[in-house]
Backbone bond lengths (Angstrom), bond angles and torsions (degrees), N, CA, C in turn:
res aa  C-N    CA-C-N  psi(-1)  N-CA   C-N-CA  omega(-1)  CA-C   N-CA-C  phi
1 M - - - 1.474 - - 1.571 105.53 -
2 E 1.319 114.92 127.38 1.429 123.30 -171.56 1.594 111.50 -60.11
3 D 1.252 120.89 -46.52 1.422 124.12 179.79 1.540 110.40 -61.68
4 N 1.275 117.38 -32.09 1.377 120.69 174.42 1.534 113.47 -68.40
5 F 1.296 116.08 -36.26 1.501 119.71 177.86 1.532 108.84 -64.05
6 L 1.261 119.35 -53.14 1.538 118.99 -173.88 1.563 105.81 -67.85
7 S 1.240 126.50 -26.36 1.454 128.20 -179.94 1.579 110.48 -72.00
8 K 1.324 113.67 -20.85 1.486 116.39 -179.35 1.597 111.17 -83.93
9 L 1.336 114.15 -13.13 1.517 115.39 179.37 1.468 110.11 -87.52
10 S 1.323 118.39 155.74 1.559 124.96 179.02 1.502 105.75 -50.75
11 G 1.403 111.86 134.58 1.479 122.72 -178.11 1.465 111.21 -63.07
12 Y 1.323 118.05 -34.04 1.472 123.62 -171.72 1.608 110.19 -71.50
13 L 1.221 113.09 -15.04 1.550 115.61 178.58 1.505 112.78 -66.14
14 F 1.265 117.94 -32.96 1.480 118.98 -177.69 1.525 110.77 -126.02
15 W 1.357 115.43 42.36 1.493 125.56 176.20 1.492 114.72 -54.69
16 D 1.382 112.85 -26.04 1.568 115.87 -174.56 1.552 109.44 -105.14
17 Y 1.360 117.58 12.52 1.461 121.74 177.23 1.557 113.21 -127.84
18 D 1.178 117.60 148.98 1.435 126.07 170.82 1.621 107.54 -75.01
19 I 1.246 115.49 96.59 1.449 119.89 -169.40 1.611 108.97 -62.34
20 E 1.336 119.35 -20.39 1.420 120.70 172.29 1.444 116.28 -68.32
21 K 1.292 115.42 -21.02 1.435 123.57 -174.04 1.556 110.72 -99.05
22 L 1.342 118.39 -11.05 1.412 124.05 175.37 1.502 111.42 -74.26
23 D 1.313 117.11 138.37 1.546 123.07 172.18 1.441 109.54 -114.68
24 P 1.277 123.62 108.09 1.511 127.31 -178.29 1.455 114.81 -46.23
25 N 1.350 119.49 -27.90 1.496 119.24 -176.97 1.530 109.17 -92.61
26 I 1.328 116.94 -33.10 1.370 115.03 175.00 1.481 118.90 -80.38
27 D 1.337 113.08 -29.51 1.427 122.60 -178.95 1.513 112.68 -103.51
28 I 1.329 116.54 28.01 1.530 120.71 -173.58 1.468 107.19 -62.31
29 N 1.336 128.95 -40.17 1.416 123.23 -178.91 1.555 111.71 -57.99
30 L 1.427 113.90 -47.52 1.426 112.55 175.45 1.474 117.50 -61.44
31 V 1.311 121.13 -35.10 1.412 126.32 -177.81 1.594 108.15 -68.22
32 L 1.311 116.37 -42.87 1.423 118.96 -178.04 1.507 112.31 -72.75
33 E 1.308 115.65 -41.50 1.463 118.78 178.37 1.463 110.56 -62.46
34 R 1.400 122.49 -46.31 1.485 125.50 177.57 1.481 108.70 -61.80
35 V 1.322 123.26 -47.03 1.432 123.37 -172.28 1.495 112.55 -65.42
36 F 1.397 117.14 -47.17 1.437 124.48 -176.87 1.559 110.50 -70.82
37 S 1.392 117.51 -30.83 1.391 112.48 -174.21 1.490 111.31 -96.13
38 R 1.346 118.65 -20.67 1.495 121.21 -172.73 1.481 112.51 -130.93
39 G 1.310 116.67 -11.08 1.505 115.99 -169.44 1.565 116.25 -91.47
40 T 1.217 115.08 173.47 1.537 120.43 -176.87 1.497 110.95 -88.73
41 E 1.264 118.51 175.74 1.579 121.39 174.15 1.506 109.05 -65.05
42 N 1.254 120.61 -32.17 1.420 122.12 176.29 1.606 110.07 -63.44
43 D 1.315 113.30 -46.36 1.427 116.14 177.59 1.603 114.02 -58.01
44 E 1.314 109.05 -39.73 1.414 112.38 -178.77 1.557 112.04 -66.54
45 R 1.291 112.54 -40.41 1.528 122.67 176.79 1.513 109.18 -56.50
46 E 1.281 119.83 -41.76 1.385 127.03 -179.39 1.583 111.10 -69.20
47 V 1.333 117.62 -42.14 1.480 113.98 175.49 1.479 114.07 -68.66
48 F 1.350 117.81 -37.89 1.440 117.91 177.48 1.500 111.19 -64.31
49 S 1.346 118.58 -41.99 1.502 119.64 174.08 1.502 113.96 -58.30
50 Y 1.452 118.83 -41.51 1.357 123.43 -175.10 1.577 110.87 -79.70
51 Y 1.260 120.53 -45.21 1.530 119.78 -173.90 1.555 108.08 -93.01
52 G 1.281 121.08 -40.30 1.432 123.71 -170.57 1.448 108.90 89.78
53 Q 1.335 115.20 154.93 1.485 122.72 -167.55 1.559 110.49 -69.73
54 N 1.338 120.32 -33.68 1.541 121.31 178.39 1.486 108.94 -64.57
55 K 1.372 116.03 -48.91 1.481 113.36 -177.45 1.446 113.18 -67.23
56 I 1.290 119.33 -35.38 1.521 121.55 176.57 1.595 106.15 -64.02
57 R 1.320 119.67 -44.28 1.474 116.05 -176.91 1.469 111.44 -67.09
58 N 1.422 119.53 -43.40 1.427 120.23 -179.70 1.553 113.54 -63.08
59 T 1.354 115.54 -36.70 1.472 119.57 -179.62 1.481 112.59 -77.19
60 I 1.310 122.50 -41.59 1.397 126.49 -174.14 1.578 107.20 -70.76
61 L 1.172 123.05 -30.91 1.463 125.01 173.81 1.412 112.29 -57.83
62 N 1.297 119.11 -34.02 1.506 119.20 -174.84 1.522 116.35 -107.47
63 I 1.354 115.00 13.60 1.422 119.74 170.93 1.585 112.00 -70.31
64 K 1.346 115.57 129.26 1.454 120.22 -168.93 1.590 115.26 -66.48
65 Y 1.390 109.83 -33.81 1.442 114.47 179.09 1.576 113.03 -138.83
66 L 1.239 114.72 135.94 1.563 122.70 169.23 1.534 100.57 -144.21
67 D 1.379 111.81 144.42 1.478 116.97 177.03 1.607 105.64 -68.23
68 K 1.268 114.89 161.82 1.390 125.69 176.98 1.561 118.33 -43.82
69 K 1.455 108.14 -55.53 1.417 114.25 179.30 1.546 117.65 -60.43
70 T 1.325 110.54 -38.22 1.554 118.06 -179.12 1.541 105.14 -68.09
71 L 1.263 117.87 -44.57 1.501 121.75 -179.19 1.491 110.63 -59.86
72 N 1.314 119.10 -45.33 1.431 122.54 178.09 1.580 110.96 -60.14
73 Y 1.363 115.23 -48.25 1.392 126.03 -177.52 1.647 109.68 -57.00
74 L 1.327 110.53 -50.84 1.534 114.55 178.68 1.498 115.55 -69.91
75 S 1.283 113.96 -30.83 1.572 116.03 170.19 1.422 114.24 -60.74
76 I 1.470 118.54 -38.06 1.417 121.83 175.84 1.488 114.78 -71.04
77 I 1.345 115.19 -55.78 1.452 116.33 -176.52 1.501 116.57 -67.27
78 L 1.330 119.95 -23.58 1.471 122.04 -175.31 1.616 104.70 -102.90
79 C 1.317 117.23 -1.18 1.557 121.10 -176.15 1.535 109.34 50.93
80 I 1.216 118.14 55.18 1.464 123.54 177.43 1.526 106.56 -124.75
81 P 1.352 121.90 131.18 1.470 118.80 -179.95 1.498 107.77 -69.64
82 R 1.314 112.42 143.55 1.498 119.76 178.72 1.614 115.32 -49.57
83 E 1.278 110.99 -34.07 1.488 121.06 -175.63 1.505 108.89 -66.29
84 D 1.343 121.08 -17.76 1.485 126.00 -177.16 1.576 111.63 -83.03
85 F 1.412 114.84 -15.72 1.385 115.90 -176.78 1.485 110.54 -84.10
86 R 1.352 117.65 145.99 1.391 120.56 179.92 1.508 112.84 -72.20
87 C 1.252 117.92 -26.08 1.516 122.63 -179.98 1.521 105.86 -72.35
88 Y 1.350 118.76 -31.47 1.563 120.20 177.84 1.440 107.22 -69.09
89 K 1.314 120.35 -43.24 1.478 123.93 -172.12 1.537 104.72 -73.73
90 H 1.244 117.48 -39.40 1.496 122.06 178.24 1.554 115.81 -60.70
91 S 1.454 110.34 -39.15 1.513 113.86 -179.89 1.451 105.24 -68.90
92 L 1.356 124.31 -38.91 1.376 120.46 -173.59 1.544 113.07 -72.22
93 S 1.291 115.78 -20.64 1.578 116.69 -176.48 1.545 109.91 -85.94
94 E 1.383 117.64 -15.95 1.423 122.11 179.47 1.570 107.56 -70.63
95 S 1.312 116.01 132.54 1.382 123.30 171.83 1.505 114.29 -77.38
96 P 1.344 126.41 134.82 1.401 127.05 178.93 1.497 112.65 -55.81
97 F 1.377 120.13 135.23 1.386 124.57 174.52 1.538 113.02 53.69
98 G 1.385 113.54 29.95 1.398 115.91 173.60 1.546 116.22 66.82
99 I 1.298 113.53 13.43 1.490 116.22 176.93 1.473 113.62 -94.29
100 S 1.408 113.39 126.23 1.532 117.41 177.19 1.434 114.51 -87.84
């Protein structure tokens, strides 16, 4: 049950959202970004159990922004080179200070 899945995650992860209105399949990017950047090991186990490694890998590769620490962590645990992540490519394409 989807509501049950989100309720198993640490409550502070979605403090700024009405958890009753979140859909774990529609809001998967938000769920994964929050869990991997701010969650506990238990939260990570829950998302792996719910989504499976393949869905997480495919989704996480296309997330537009992850902080550097989270990107490096996911690169290691999923055995994916940082260069394959969209957020890594996106950060390289941004010009510093908005100067073109």
